[in-house]
N, C-alpha and C positions, 0 to 999 in steps of 0.2 A: 425343837423349838418349844419353848414354853410359852403356852397360852392362856391367859389369865381373861375371868369372865368379871368384865368390870362395868360399872355403869359409866355411859359416856359422859363427858364432861359438860358442865354447864354450858349451853350457848353453841356447842358444838356443830347444832343442826341434826342432830341423831334423834330418832324416836325414843321417847321417855319409856322406860319400862320399871318395874316393880324391882327393889332390890331382890325378891325373891324369886324371880324370873330370871335363870340363866339360859344364855344362847347355847344352841347344840354345838358340840365340837364334832370335828370328822370322824374321831372314835367311837363316839357314841353313836353315832348314826349305823358306822361299820359294825358295832357289835350288838345293836339293839335285837331282842329276840321278842317275838309275841307269843301270847298264851295259847293255846289251841282252844278250840271251839268246844261248845259242852258236848255231852253223851250223845252219841246219834251221827254227828255233824263231822265232817272233814274241813280240813284247813284251819286257818287263822280266824281268830275273832276279828270281824270287821270295825268293830267300833274302836278297838285299839288301835288298828292300822290306820284307820281315818283319822284319827286324834292324832296320831304321830305323824302323819302326812301331812296335816294342818300346820304343826309345830315346824315340820321342815320348810313349808312354803313361808310361813313367817319369818324365819330367819332367814332364808335366801332372798325375799323382797327386803328386809332391813340392809342386807349385804349388798344387794343391787343399789340400793339408794344411797347407800354410803359408798360405792365405787364410782356412782354416776356424780358426785358431790364432789368427791376428790378429783375426777377428770375435770370437772368445771373449775376448781381452786388452779388446777396445773396449767389448764387454759390461759385463766387469767394471769399467774405469775409469769406463764411467759410470754405473752403481749406484752406485758410490764418489763419485762428484762429487755426485749427486742426494742421498743420504745427508748429505754434509757440508753441501749446501746447506741441505737441511732443517734439519739442527741449527744451522747459523747462523743460520737466518732465527728459529728456536723460541728461541734464546739473546737475539738482538735485541728480541725480542717481550717475552721476560720481563724482561729491561733496560730498557725503554719503560714498561713496567706498573709497574715498581719506581719511578718518578719521581715 
């Protein structure tokens, strides 16, 4: 699947981000490597790790917000369709009874 990083459409309800900021893609998270700490210390540079985790958290928050909005929109459309179907069925029944 080809995923592109595009700015959300105006009025889409998505959070605005600078065009210089691109969302993380799954492969970027999987392949991320951190620099080792300085001489005499073991492990990874904590500042690098925390900065990366903050970025992942921001992207996840944006995704969850978009998902919640999508679910609200889906529920709204389903409700409208159910109302339309009920009205349409009622009108058909009234038409059949008038014959």
